[in-house]
KERO-808564 format. One record per residue (C-alpha): x, y, z; residue in one letter. Coordinates in steps of 0.25 Angstrom, whole numbers, plus 5000, padded with zeros to 4 digits. Example, Ala and Ser with C-alpha at 12.3 -4.5 7.8 and 13.67 -1.06 7.14 Angstrom:
2
504949825031A/505549965029S/
This chain:
615
502350015115M/502850045129S/503249905130D/503849895116A/503849755109I/504549725096K/503949785084H/503649705071E/504649695060C/504649785048G/504649745033L/505049815020A/505049765006F/505249834994I/505349784979R/505849884968L/505049844956R/505949934946K/507349944943P/508250024952F/508450124940S/506950154941Y/507050194956Y/508350274953Q/507550344942Q/506150364950K/506650384964Y/508050434962G/508750324969T/509150174965V/508950154981F/507350164980F/507150024986G/508150034997L/507650175001N/506250125003K/506649995010L/507350095020Y/506150185022L/505150065023L/506150015034M/506250135042E/504750165041K/504550035048Q/505650055058H/504650045069N/504549895066R/506049855069G/507149895076Q/508049765079D/508449765065G/508249775050A/508649715037G/508549725022I/508649635010A/508649664995T/508549574982V/509149624969K/508449574957L/508949524943N/510449514949T/511549434941E/511749284946P/512649284958G/512449434962V/511949444976P/510449494976F/509949474990M/510549565001H/510149585016R/510649675026L/510149675041R/510449765053S/510149745068S/510749885071A/509949985079P/509550055067Q/509449935057A/508850005045I/509750125045G/510950025048D/510549945036I/510250055025F/511550125029S/512249995026K/511549995012V/511950145011R/513250115013D/513450005003E/512850114993I/513850214997N/514950124995E/514650094982I/514350234978E/515750274984K/516450194972Y/515350214962Q/514750354964P/513850344952E/513250204954I/511850254960T/511650304945K/511650164940Y/510450074948P/510949944942G/512249954947L/511849994961M/510949864962K/512149794958G/513049864969H/512049894981V/511649764988R/510349814992F/509949874980L/508849774976G/507549774971E/506849694983L/507049754997L/506649705010L/506849765024G/506549725037H/506449785052L/506649695064R/506049695077Y/506549555083A/505449465088T/506449355088Q/507949345090G/508849465095K/509249585087N/510049515077N/510449555063V/510249405059E/508849405063L/508549535056C/507649515043H/507849495031P/508249345032F/508949295019V/509049155013R/510149145002H/510249044991N/511149034979T/509949024971I/509349174969P/507849134971A/508149064984R/508649184991N/507749235001L/507549365010A/506449385021I/506049475031A/504749505039G/503949545051N/503349425057F/503549315067N/503349165065L/503049065075V/503448945068N/504848975065A/505348835071E/504348755063E/504848835050L/506348805052F/505948655054K/505148655041F/506348705032V/507348625040G/508248755044V/508948765057D/508948915058P/510148925068G/510149005081E/509949145075V/508749115067H/508149005075R/507049085081N/506849175067S/505549165061D/506149245049L/507249145048A/506149025048A/505249105038M/506449125029L/506748975029E/505448935025V/505249035014V/506649005008Y/506248855009H/505148874999F/505748984991L/506848874988C/505748764986Q/505048854976E/506348904968D/506648744968E/505248724962E/505048834952R/505848884941R/505149004936N/505149094948G/504649074962L/503249074966D/503449164978V/501849144983K/502148994984H/503449004993I/502649095001L/501449015003R/502248895006Q/503248965017A/502249075024F/501248955026S/502248905036M/502449035044F/501649055057D/501649215061G/501349345056G/502249405045Y/502549495035H/503649445028V/504549485015C/505449405006G/506449424995L/506849314986M/508049304977G/507149284966S/506749424966G/505349384972D/504949444985S/503649444995F/503049495006V/502049405014I/501049435027R/500549325036D/499149275033P/498649345046H/499249485042G/499849485055I/500949575051R/500749695043P/501249705028S/501049815017Y/501449835003Y/501649934993Y/501749924977I/502050014966N/502750004952E/504150034959D/504049944972V/503449844980I/503449874995V/503049795008A/503149835022A/502649805037S/501949945037E/501150025027R/501550155031A/503050125029A/502650095014I/501850215013R/503050305019T/504150245011A/503350244998F/502450365000N/501150294997V/499750295000G/499150205012E/498250135001N/499450104993E/500150025003V/499449885005L/499449775016E/499849635012L/498649555016M/498849425025P/499349305020G/499849385007N/501149405000A/501649514991L/502549444981I/503449514972V/504049434961K/505549464955N/504949554944D/504249644953G/502849594951E/502049564963Y/500749494969S/500049494982I/499849344985E/499049274995Q/500049185002I/499249125013L/497749115018E/497449255025P/497049225039Q/496249315049E/496949445049R/497749465062K/498649585059A/499449625071C/498849735079S/500149775085F/500449835072E/499449935073R/499549965088I/501049975088Y/502049915077F/501649975064S/502050135063R/500850225066G/501050305053N/500150215046D/498750275046E/498050145049K/498850115060I/498850255066Y/497250255066K/497150115073E/498250155083R/497350275085S/496150185087N/496850095097L/496950225106G/495550275102Y/494850135106N/495450155119L/494850285123S/493550225128E/494250135138T/495150245142I/494050335146L/493350225153K/494650195161A/494750345165I/493250365168D/493250465156N/494150555165D/494950635153L/495150745162R/496150675171N/496750575161T/498050605153I/498250515140F/499650485134S/500350375127F/501650295129I/502450265120P/502350355107N/501850235099T/500550245107A/500350385102E/499350355091V/498450265100A/498550385110F/497950475100Y/496850385097G/496550375112L/496450525114I/495550535102K/494650435109G/494650515121L/494450635114E/493250585107D/492550545121Y/492950695126L/492350765114N/491050675116R/491050725131I/491250865127K/490150865118I/489150795128E/489550885139R/489451005130I/488050965125L/487650945140S/487851085144W/486851135135G/487051295136K/487751275150D/489151305146F/490051425144D/491251445136E/492151405147S/491451275150K/491451245135L/492851275133S/493251175144E/492351065139M/492851075124V/494351095128N/494450955136R/495450865130R/495950735133V/497250745141R/498450705134I/499950705137D/501250665133K/501550595145I/502850505142A/503950535133I/504950425129K/506450455133D/507250405121V/508450435127K/508250335138M/508850195138R/508550095149T/510150045149F/510149995164I/509949845164A/509449815178E/508049805179D/507849915190S/508750015183G/508049985169R/506649995176N/507050135181E/507550185169M/506350135160V/505450225168Q/506150345161H/506050305147V/504850395146Y/504850535151D/503550585157I/502850725155T/502750785169Y/501550875172G/500550815163T/499750725174V/499050785186R/499550695197P/498450615204G/497350655195I/497650615180D/497650485174T/498750445163L/498350365152A/499350325143V/499250235130I/500250135126D/500150055112D/500249925120S/500749865133I/501549735131V/502449705143R/502049835152G/503549845156T/503749985151T/502450035157L/502849965171R/504250015171E/504150145164S/502950205159I/501950185172I/503050245182K/503250365172M/501750395172L/501650375186D/502650485189R/501650595183L/500650555194G/499450515188P/498250455195K/498150345185R/498950295173I/498150215162I/499050135152I/498350115138I/498750015129S/498350025114S/498349885112A/497649765120P/498449675130Q/499649605123I/499349465129R/499949365119Y/501349365112P/501449395097D/502149295087C/501949375075Y/503049475075G/502949555088I/503949525100D/502949475110M/503149335113S/503249315129K/502049305137M/502649365149G/503049495142D/501549535141F/500849615152V/499549565150A/500049425152F/500749465165Q/499349525169A/498649395166A/499649315174I/499649405186A/498149395186L/498049245186L/499049245197K/498149335205E/496949265203Q/497649125205G/497449085190K/498849045188E/498248905184Y/497848965171I/499348995168L/499648835170Q/498448795162E/498848885151A/500248825151Y/499848685152G/498948705140L/500048775132C/501048645135K/499948555131E/499748625118L/501348625116Q/501348485118R/500248455108T/500948555098N/499648645099T/500248765105L/499648855093H/498248805096A/497848905106Q/498349025114N/498348965128V/498849105135V/497349175132R/496949085145N/497949175154I/497149295150Y/495749235150K/495449255165P/495649405165F/494949525158T/495749615149T/495449725160E/496049635171E/497349615164I/497449765160S/497349785176A/498449685179K/499249745168I/499149885174A/499649825188Q/500849755181I/501249875174I/501149965186T/502449975194P/502649995209A/502450135214G/501550195203I/500550295210N/499550295197A/498450175195K/498950115182V/497850055172D/498049995158V/497049995147I/497249905135Y/496649915121Q/495449805119S/495649705107I/494249755102E/494849905101N/496149845096L/495449785083H/494549905082K/495749995080A/496549895071C/495449815064P/496449775053N/497449715063N/496749615071L/498049535077G/497849545091D/498449405096W/499449485106Y/498149535112F/497149425110T/497949295108G/497249275095N/498449225087Y/498249225072P/499249095070T/499348975078P/500749015081G/500249125090G/499649035100N/500848945100R/501749075103V/500849125114V/500748985121N/502248965120K/502549115126A/501549075138F/502348935140M/503549025139N/502949105150Y/502548995159M/503948935158E/504649045161G/505349065147R/505649195142N/505649165127E/504749195114R/503549115112G/503949085099Y/
């Protein structure tokens, strides 16, 4: 997105099902699991740049020998930092015992992170600063082996405060707002309870049912237990993505299908989706089962995963992003009165490229239909030149903007910073006929509109177009997200700013006060979760009216071109991404009650002038 928002976190899990000697003989290295964990994490690097962490568990260790280890980093290249430290440990051992790599059993005993259970996490902070103490996995240690627990996940919970109260834990200042800390304490509570009651192994399914029934949010979570048991679980609405792959050598899970396919070189149909409410449970002997932990609810898989977050090398995601662009072609043609001769199409940023290809395909399909109709209407009244001119007509496309990766907006003052931001992109001069051409540029989504206003519109206007059309492959973002994406403040959304501006222009500011009063009443009666009050702010206006106001907001002073904004429709979004219908940030239809509580709290914060999260 031109206005970058926080990505989703990424999860990687590997359970080795054979002794280390097996991997050395078959794959030529005792580090097969660690190598694959590194690959899985790098192939999901798009999901986290704030930090990373790994945890491993060694099976069948002697009493008193450490078996659960963790390493985290918030360095700029966190994955590389972690695995270089692991490599340094190995090099140090080899320096004094050069032959040790030939003996897998000895390697397991000497290398801390050479475990049969491996967990990796990539963090994009939605809560807290870039603090290594907030990087996953979180670990709970206990002198009783089975009660040791490491957890990591891709999620947000909206009821962390209640969870801490349930287990009677004061998390301290660092972890007070950490939903993972709350989740860890609850799972740990039921793990200890289970271990206390049973003497013939843990019933992991029972632990998960008790703990995860308490969590309000979207999640894809993995846990490693000191008993050697492990699990991967997905929320009952399927909000966060979860995939797994199993063969005789390994059990693998990750946040993206393509990452598993690439790391293990397997076909699409070999990587399966973990269904909503289900858990992949692996026992300490390597046997596994897929268990329904929670009753599956209406599927609300996050559509932003398909629009933007997940890497586009998954064939299904690529096709869906292409369809997002294709579905916009009819609306765009109407907006330009079918004038393809005088319209140039492009995309900003690079992540919008696939949607751009889909849009061009839709425009080309239209143009080809017109060519056929025109040629047929000529009968025999044409010559080679006339036919050649018609056949060779093309949709005009150009690389209008190129991001200058060398630019850094290091100036702190707003005036200086805004001037510098304009030059983050370089433009391609000579592509536009000044005063004649329309520039139509597609973006993944428009969140705040800040980059458009401060940089992109000014940059495009320097080319001298008659008109600039900004196209969003996603619908208008109107509401906060509380299931993983860092979008929690109402005032940040340009669509909300547009609705507020329209209310003021039309003398309907009383709607704001009515909505605020209703929120306060719901808060007083402890029913803030009962309804999404913020919908009332948008009700008086059509989508087109809000889009027109957004165009005004993102148009800076001194721009010569007319600026318009066109958004994807909700209907075409669902048509493009039929299995990922989670759309609460566009529609306000939250899948859990906590969503309504968050949006109402975010609105109250806005009305009270508090620049803080809604959860």
